[in-house]
N, C-alpha and C positions, 0 to 999 in steps of 0.2 A: 505493500498498501502506499500510497506515494502521500505528498501534499504540500501545497504552496501558499504561501501568506500572499495578503492582504492587494502589499502592492503588484499583484500579478498587471492589473489594465495597464499603471506605466510604464513595466518594469515589461513586456510583450511595442510597447509603440518607441521603445528602447533601443526595443530587436531589432524592427522596423529597420529605423532610423541608421541602425549601429551596418548592422550592413553594405547598410550603400556606399557608404565610406567608405571602406573595404575598396571597394569596386572603383570613384574617387574621392575628389580631393577637388578641397575648398580654396580659394587667390591667394595665390603667393607670388611675390615679386622673385623667385628664384632666376637663373638662368645670367645675370647680367655676371660675366665677369672678374669687373672692372673698371673698361681697358675699350668698354662701348659695341665689345662683342657677341656677338648670338651664339653660346654654344649649340653642341651637337646634341639635336633629343635622345635621351636613352629607348634603347628599345622595348617596351612594356606591353609590347604587342602578346598576344594569347589567351589561354586558358591559364587561370588565379583560383587557389585557394585561400582561406583565412581562417581566422578569427578575431572581434573583434569586443571590447571591456568596456560598460560607460563606466567615467569620474562621475557622475550625478548623481549615478546608484547602483549601489557598490549590490553584488551579487547579478546585476545584469550585463553578458555577453551570451556568444551566439560563434552561428560557423556564417560563410557563405561562399561562394562561387560566384566567378567573375567571368567575360570573354569581350577582350580587347578586341580593337582593330585601332589601327596608324596609319597617319600619311603625316609624316613629315613633322609637323606640331601637337596633328590636330590629330585628337585621339571617340570614336563612339563604343559603346559596348551596350550589354545586359548583365544584371547582376540577378539575381534568383536566392531566397533567404530561405535560411530555416530559424524556428524559435519565432516564428512573429504574430505576434496578437491578429493583425488589419496585414498585412501589404507579403503575398508571395513575390516578386522580381518589380522590375524598374531595368529604366532605360539610361544611359549615362552620356555625358559629351565633356568637355573637357583637354591641356594641351601641354604641351612636354615642355619644357624650358631643359634643357641637359639632364639632369641627376634629380628635376624637381620635374613633379608636375602640381597639378590643379580639376575639379571634377569636379561635376553637377550630376546628381540625380536623380529622375523622377521616378514617384512611385505611387503619381497621380493622385487627386482628388485632395488635395490640399498640402500633401509626403512630399517632403524632397530634404537633400540635405546639402553639404558640402567639407570639402577636406582638399587636406593640403598634404601632402607626401612625397617622398625619396624613395628611386631603387635603384639597389643594385644586385647586379648579376640576375640574379634569378627570387632575389628578395628586394618587398617590399612594404613599408609602414609610414604611418603618421596618422593624425592626429583626427576626426570627423568635428561634422557640428549640428544638429537632427532641426529642423522644423516642420512648425505644420500649421499653416495657414500665416505665414513669416510670424510666426510665434516659438521660443527654441521650445524644442524641446528635451533635449537628450546633449549629452558631452560623451565626447570618449577615445582611446582610442584604440590604429586595430594594428595587424602584418599576416603577413602571409603568402606565400610562395608559389613559382608557377610551373604545370604543370606536373605537381601530384597533386592527388584526390586524399584526403583522407576518409576511411567509412565513418560515415555519420554514425552517433549513435543509436542503438533501433529501440527505441523509448515513447512512449505516447506521454502528453506532457498536456492536463487539463489549467484554461483561465477563465478565469468572468472577462464577456464581453459582453461594451457596454453597462449601461446602467441596471441596478435591480433599481424597480418598481415597489415600493414601501405602499399596500394601498389599507385595503382591512374586509372584514366578512361581512356575512351580514348579522356575527354577532359581539360584532366590532370588536375584530383579535386581528392581530394583524396578520399581513397576505405579504408577502412577499414572491414576487415573480421579474423572472430575468433571463440569460443566457449564455451555454458554457461553450470553452469550443476547445477542441482536442488540436494544441501543436505542432503535436511532435508526428511522428513519422508512422506509430503504428496505431492498431484500436486500442482505443480504452474503453473499457468494458466495467458497471457500476458505477459507470458517475458522480458521486453524491456533493452537495454541499451540504455543510458545516452549521450551525446560525448559534453564534450565546448575542443575548440579548441581554443591557441592563439597564438598571432605572440611575430616575436625576444624579443617582449618591453614585452609581457606578458597583453596585451590587447587579450581579449575577441576576436575573433573575426568569430565567427558562431557556435552557437548547432548543434547537429539532434539528431536522434534516430537509431534503428532499434527497431525490435521485434525477437526473434527466431526460426528458423522452429525447431519444435516438433513435440512427437502428436496428433493423431485425436483421443477428446474425447466431451460428448457432457455434456453440458453444463445445468444441472440441472434447475435451474433458468428456464433457455427460452424453457429448453429442444430444441437447436442444438449446432450445431457442428461446434467446429474447432482445428485448426491445428496451434496455438501457447500454448503449457501446455508440461513441464517438470513434471516426473510422477521420483517418491524417487530416486536417483543416476542414474538420467537421465541425456546424458548430448545431448548438439544439440546445429549447428550453427544457424551463422546470419551473414548475407553481409550486410554495411550499404556504398549507395553510396550521394555523397554530390554532390552543384555548388564552394567547397572552394577549390581556387589554391590549391595544395600542396603544391608548393614553400612557401607561405604565413601561411604554417603551424609550426611553432618549435614545440610544446608541444601538449600536447590534458591530460584531465581530463574523467573520464566516472562516473557514478553512475548506480548503475543494482536495477528496483523497479523489485515488480511482486504484482501479486494478488491471490484468496486462494478461489477463485469461489468453489464449489462444483462440482465435474465433476464423469460421471458413461461411463460403457464402450456401443459406441454406438452399433444397434442389427445388422447396417451392417460392413463387416469389411472386410477394400480389402489389400489383402496382398500379398506379393512380388511372381510369382506363374513358377518354375522352376528358374533359372540361368541366367545371366545377361553377353548380347553381346556385350564386344567391338571393335569398329570401331574407323574409322577413316570419317571428314567427302574430299568435297574438295579442302579447301587447310589443311590439315594433322590436326584436332579439334577432338579430343577426343569425340567422343559420343558414346552412352547407349544401349542400348534398350532389350530390357525384353516379361517380357507382368502381368502382375494384375489379379489378383483375387478376388471375391468377398463372404467371406468364412462366410456371414454374416445370418441376419435370412430374413433383410429388403434389399430393393435395395436401391444402394449406387449411386449420377450424384456426378459430378468434382470429380468422380477420377482420383488420382495424382501421381505423385512419385517426388520428391525430392532428390537431391542429394550432398552429402558435402563431397570435394572431400582436399585431405591433400596429400602435399608434405612428402622426406623421414625426413624431420628436423621436422613433425608430425604439424608443418603450416595448415593451411587451405586457400588454392586457388583459392576457385572458389564455386562456390554453384546452379548449377544447377533448375532452378524453372521452376513451371506451368509446367512439361511434360507431360495433358494430356492420358488419356488413349482414346485408339480406340475402344469406346464401341457399347454401341443401343443405337435407337435414343427417349428419351420420351420427352413428352411433358410437359409444363408443365404450366398451366392453368394460374395460380395466374399472371404471365407478357407477358404470348401467346409466349411462345419460346419454338421449339426444342432444344436438346444437345443430341448429339452423344457422351457424354462422363460418360455414365450411364454401372452401371450391376445389373444384377438379380444374383437375392441370387448360388451360387455353375458358376455364368457364368464369364472368361475369355476374356480374349482380352489382344492386343498388346501394347507397349508406345514409343514414342523413343523420348530420351534426349542427351541434344542438349549443349555442354560446350563453354570453352573461354581457354581452356585448351590442349596442345596437352602430345600426348601417355606417352610420355619419364620424364616430370614433374611433374606425378604423381603414389605418394606408395599407396596408397591405399586410400580406399572414404567410407562411408556408407549414405543408404536411408535414406527417413522419406515417407508414405506416408499420406497420410488425404483425405476425400471426406466430402460430405452430406449425409444422409438420409431423402431418397423421400420424406418420412411419413411427418419427421420437418423440409421439405423447409418452406421461409417466403418471401414475397416479398421484402418486403423490405431492404432484406439481399442480397437473388442473385444479385440487380443487379451488384455490383461489381467482382459479377464471370460473370454474364456475362460474361462484357467486357471485363475476362481473358479468358477465354474462347474461346468467336471469334478474339481474338485479340494474342493467341494461334495457332491456328488452321486456320485463314483462311484471317491470314495480312503480310508480306510479309519485311515488314519494320517496323519492330515496334523492340526496342534493347530493354536489359536486363534490365537497369534503368526503362524505362514504364514498363516493365513486373513485376518487383521489388515491382514497387510506389506502379501499381496494388493492388497488393499482403497487404501493407502496407497499407493503405486506406479502403480497407477489411475489416481487422482486429480492424482497426482503429473504421469501423462505428457496429461492433458488442461491443466493447469495453465500445461503446456511449449508444449503445439501454439497457445493463446489467447492468452500473451505474447508468443509469436514474428509473432503474425498483423496484434499491437494494436502489435509493433516501426516506430517510422519504417524 
């Protein structure tokens, strides 16, 4: 299990910017030999790899890969970053005078950086300054070498993405929504964000946690599906209900943890089939409907779709959960139960998703699909799935919080089984 501190948002922004520098450098007047002549530009062309380290944010560091083309004193190229929360690459331009160079890296959407550096044979080093909308966000150093590619560490790295939306539920208890992103290069399994709540005196008044709504993949160790996985560069939403009155909370802290169990693509594959239709319920709340299809080779059961809805400021304002497909009816002999949430290979079926927000509150939304492979079903794991399905399709008075709690219980159960399986 890994953990990342609260500064992750700033740290990741630092990463993005830091990397660009490696490939480029800011303005430097170098190149004057003191006699008015222009020194011959050093050869900086080729592929470069290196590392950067923030001087503004202790612990901020990462790697970068750069490709540079050169025409006399002028250079251009591209940069690819790892460990960046918002940026994955950019373009660079600059000049070389003697062994000194300057570069500007453009990442788009207001993100850029400038740096100064020197080259000595196949080695490079320098400093950088990163900007967002012309405001300085980070400073640091970098170094690298030409033509050698160090192996990237195989690890997940889950960070907070954007801001946390603090609101309250119908009981007046604090409710939090937001997003997590895996900026690593392997799957993060069971990403979980845990909050510690404090009152105005700094006393801890409660803790609680939420799992991410991510992709559906098979856990190799158990040959079972879970929909709490973030692949590399994937973003997913989280929703936390609590029983702590919002007026009692003065501040909160959080930690993010995850596992790195081996995963694979399920044999079933539930996808959105066609477009999504937007409508309203009887009190004007947004409803979303459409069709799901099994594009895989095995039967999918408990096929569902989750929607993460955001406002114009980019904040998550609702997550619509446990919206099951109206599919085929299949029998699960291990628990003596029929479910109509199955999709055979190439079969499609409709869904209806209800939300807690009005259409004019929603600027954008995205979705995650999940399911179980029928062949992988285990009776010990499907009890919670069963309860969720019954509650969603046959009960009128179940609350959103109860639906959310059932999902969390289900993931807790899966985690407990896999942790028991790997325990020495």
